[in-house]
N, C-alpha and C positions, 0 to 999 in steps of 0.2 A: 813472493809477490806477485812477479811477473805471471807465473803460471796461474795463480788463483784470479788474477785480473782477466786473462784470456778466457778461463773457465767461466768466469762470471758472464763475460761478453757473450761467449756462446750460449750461456743459459738463458741471457735475456733474449737472444735472436729465436730461441726454442719457443718461450713464452709469447713473443710476439706472433711468431708462425701460429702457434696453438690457438692464439684469441682470432686470428684471420680464418683459420680452418674451422673452428667452431661456429662463427658467425656465418662463414659460407655455407655449411651444411644446412643452417636454418633456412637461409636465403634461398637454395637451391630447393627446399622442400613447401616453401610458401604456398605454391598452387594445390600442392597433394593436401597439405594440413586445410586449406581454405576448403578443398572438396568435401573432406572427410568431416568436417565441422558443421559444414552446410550453411555457410555466410557468404554474403555478398561482398563486392570489393569494397563499396561504402562502409560496411561494418568492419572489415578486416583494417581498413585506413583508422578507423577510431580505434581499434584495439591496438595496432602498432604505436598510438601515442602513449601508450601504458609501458611498451617497450623503452620508448623513451624517455619518459618520466622515470622507471626504473634506474635507466642507466644514468640520469642525471643524479638522482639520491645516490647511488652507489659509488660515484664519483665524489661527491661532497662528504661522504663518509671515510673512504679510504684515503684521500689526501692528508688529512690531520692526523689519522690512524698510523700511516706510514711514517709520519714525523716523531709519532708517541712510541712506537715499538720497532719502528724499522720496516723498511720494504721487504726485508729478505722473509719476513713473518707473514706480511700481508699479500704478497705475491702469490705463494702456493695456496694460501686459503682461497683467495680470490680465484684461481684457475680451477681449483676442485669445484667450487660452487657454479662457478660459468659452466665446467665441461657437464657436470651432473645436470645442470639445469636445462642443457639443451635438448633432452630427451622429452622435457616435459610438453611442450607443443605436440609431438608426435602421439601422445597419449591423450590429449584432449578431445571431448566428443561433444562439446557444446561450448558456445561463445563464453561463457563465465569461466569455465576451466581454462579457456585459451587464453582469456584476458591474465589470468592469475598466473598462469605459465610464461607469458611475455613479460609480466611484471618482474618475476624472479628472474629470469634469463636476463632481463634488460640490467637489472640490479646487480648480477655476478659480472655482467660484461662491464660497467661502468667500474666496480672496483678493480677489477684486472686492469683495465686501460690504464687508470692513473697510478697504480701501484707500479705496473712494469715501466710506465715512462720516467716515474720516481727513481725506480732501480737503474734505469738507463742513464739518467743523470749521473747518478753516483759513478757509473762505468766509465761514463764520458770525463768525468772530473780525474779519474784515474789515468785516462789516457792522454790527457792534457791538448786533446784536438777534437774537431768536430765528428762524430761517428753517429748521430742520433738518426740522420735520414736513411741510414742503411736498415736500422731496426723496423723503421715505418715501411719500407720498400718490403722487408721480409713478411710482414703482416698482409700485405696483397699477394706474395706467393702462397701464402697458407690459404687464402681465399680462392685462389686458382685450382689448388690442389683439391678443395673441398667440392668446387664446381665440377670437376673431372670425375672425382669419385661417386658423387652425389648422381651425375648424370648416369653413370655405369648401374649404379644400383637400381635406380628407377628403371633403367632398361632391362634389368634382370627381374624386375617386377618386386623387389623388396618393400616392404612397409615402411612408411616415414619412421614409426616407432622403432623396428627394426635397425634401420639404418642410424637413426639417431641415438639409439642406444649403444650401438657398436663404435660410434665416434665419440661418445662420452666416456666409454671406457678405454679407448685408445687414449684420448686426451687427458683422463686422469692419471692414467700410467705414466706418459710423459711428463705430467707436472711433478710427479713424484721421483722420477727420475732426474729432473733438471734440477730440483730444489737444492741439493748439497752444493751445488756450484754456485749459488746465488752469493753476492758479497756480504761480509757481515756489515751489521749496523755501524756507521762512522760515529767514532766518539765525537763530543763538542770539539769545536777548533778556535784557536784563539783569534783566528782572522774572522771569525762570524761576530763581527761587531753588530750591535744594536743599531737599528735606523735611526736617523736624525731624532731628537728627542729622546735620548738613550734612556732605557729603563733603569731603576735602581736595582742594584744586584739583589736586594733583599725582598723587592717585590714579585709578587706571581705574575708571571707573565701573561700578558693578555695579547693573543696574536691580532696583528691589526695590518690588512693585505694593503701595501703601498698603491699609490695611485698609477704606478709604472704598470704594476702588474694587470690592473683592471684595462689600461690601454692595451696591452699584449692580448688581453682576452677579448676584447672588442675586435681587434683585427684577426683574431682565431675565427670569431664569429661571423666576420665578412668574408674571410676566404674560404672556411668549411661551408658556407651558404652557396659560395659559388662553387666549390665541389660537388655540392649536392645536387646543384642545377644540373651539371652533365651527367650525375647518375641517373636522375629522374626524367630530363627532358632532352638530351641530346638525341637519342633514337626518334622521338617524336618530331624532334625538329626537321631530320632529315625526311621521314617519312610523311608528315602533314604539310611542311611549308615547301619543301623542294620535291615533293611528289616521288621520292625515291623507293625502289622496290624494299619490300620489308628485310630481306636478307642483306641489301645493301645498307639500310638505315641502321640495322643492328652493328654494322662495323664503326659506327661513331663513337658508340659507347666503348667497345673494344680498342679503338684506336687512343681514346684518351687514358682507360684503364692502364695499356700498355705502355703509353708515354710516361703516366704517372709513376708506375714501377721501375722503368728502366732510370728516369730521371732520379729517382731517390737512390738509386744505387751509385750513382755518379755525382750527387750533390756533396757529399762530405769531403772528397777532395779539392773539389771547388771552391766550397767555404773554407777550406783550410788555406786555399791560395789566395783568395780576394776577400774573404772577411763574410761573416753572416749578415751584416748590413747590406752588402751589395748582393747577396742571394735573394733576399727578400725584396730589395727594390728593382732589381732587372728582372726578377722572377715573376713578379706581380706585373711589372709592365708587360712581358712576353705575353703572360696569360691575358691581359687585356687586350693585347694586339690579336693573339689567336680567337679569341672568343667574339672580337668584332669583325675580324674576316669571316667567320663562320655564320655570322647573324646576317652580314650584308651581302654575301654572294648568292648568287643564284646557280651555280656550278656546284654538282655534287662532290666530285674530287676535291675542290678549293675548299669545300664546307669541311670534308672529313681532314684535309691539313689543318684547317682552323681549330678543329676540336683536339687534333695530336698536339699543335702548338700551345693550345690553352693546357693541355695536361704537363707538357714539358716545363711551362712556366709555373705552375701552382706547385709541382711535384715538391720542391724543398723548402715551401716557405712555411707550411706549419710546424714541421719538425723543428725548426728554427725558433718559432714561439715556446713550444714547449721547453725546448733546452734552456733558453733564456729565463723562462719563468722558474725553472729548477734551481739553476744558478745563482738566482737574485739574492737568495738567503738559504745558506745549507741548512740551517735549523728549520726551515718552513719550506722545504722543497716541495714536500706533497701536497701540502695545502694550497701552496702557488700554482703548481700543475694542475690542481684540482679547479681552480678558478678558471685556468686558460682552457682546459679541455672541456671543462663543462659548457662555458658559454659556446665553445666551438662546437660541440655537439648540437646544443639547441640551434646554432646556425644551419648547421647539417639538415636538422629535422625540419626548419623552417623553409627550406628551399621551396617544397612543393606547395607550401601553404602560401608563400608569397607570390611564386609566379604564374601559380594556377588562376586566383583571381584577377591578376593583371591582363590574361589573356580575354577577359570579357571585354577589355577596353582597347585592346591592341592586338596585333599578331604577334604570336610567339617569339619571333625573332626580335621584334621591336622591345619584347619584354625583357630580353637580354641586357639591356641597359643598365638595369641595377647592378647585377654581379659585375659588367665591366667597370661599374662606377667604383664599386667595393674594391677591384683589384687596383684601380688608379689611386685610390686612397690609401690603400695599404703600401702602394709603391712610394707614395709622398711622406709617409708616417715611418718609413723603413728605419728613420735615425732613431726611434724609440728603442729598436734592438740593441743598439750599442750597447756592448758589455761595460757593466760597472767594473769597479777595481778588482772584485774578488774574482768576477768570471774570466778578466782580462788575465789575471795570474794563471788560471786553469787553463786557458787556451794557449796561452804563449808560453807555459813552462815557468811562470813567476819571474824572479830576479834574474840576472846572468849566470850568477851561481847555481840558482835552482834549475835552470835550463840544462846545464851541463850534466847535474844529475840524472834530470828528468829525460836525456836523451838517451841514455842507457839502460833506462828502466823497463819499457816496453817495446 
């Protein structure tokens, strides 16, 4: 059991890295694809909505499907679909073809996102301690690898179709290699009690999403919108508001992304020591302080420090929400994760759409008051993350007798 659990964890790391790699390869080639298709930035912006729409649809399908047939089956199928789809934008020669390609890529990405997070919850349940943040950190590492390889192939003059095709082949092969190590589907557990207003055993089960899951989803929307603000506006903030040189302005996103990645690698032991509620409460508060510092200062180094602190604060928050949703009900882990991930994804997409119009009425740095407020709300509402009885057993090893057994298990 110990060996299979460790293998399952390594496989999960692999799928998270693969997902970051595939998306990173697409992102690196956006300018080249835009030029090949011959569209404006405005048209590209509209087409990217199809990527988001496909992703949301994939999330809503993959969650319940993972509950029905097991994440072990859904994860590799989703990974192969997402990997194969990444070549499609590189083959597109007109806006219609690119739109269809992005829709399929988004759908595959959404399926993989939710199914691999559902499997990560299963692995975390086996370990009996927080390990979710490290998976999300490896996703970021996959994106960094893609950016470096993509930059190299662009320098060598490879076409988008050739590079994305090679990436697809490598990603599909990695998916097939990692699949056997995934954990088997969990059998029904006697502790998976029905929620209040229990179901009659003879009734056909009709899934109902608890209110707590929707609260977690709303928090994910707010925090991922805040993360999207850093992705889309941090460089422009330094360039346009603080008049920093272009090379210096680019460091804003670099500082944020690096802080997010490093922060996620160290969050799990911190969560094990102080609890997931504290990670969300203090992490959100730290993020609010960091973004407020960046938005109020007129000094470039202090602004860079602010974006760094913002990344450190946000880094461990969203993984805790995914974990809490997955552990809330073992029989509906996929569906619950899909709700939280889906709304969170919409929040990240909404970042540019919300901040952009606000800049017509106020300076960009003043518009950051919205994500700052969202971080404060998440900090105040962190108690929602408090584990229920089932997750508390998982994260503490169960009863004293269970803990003794669990200590030697992994």
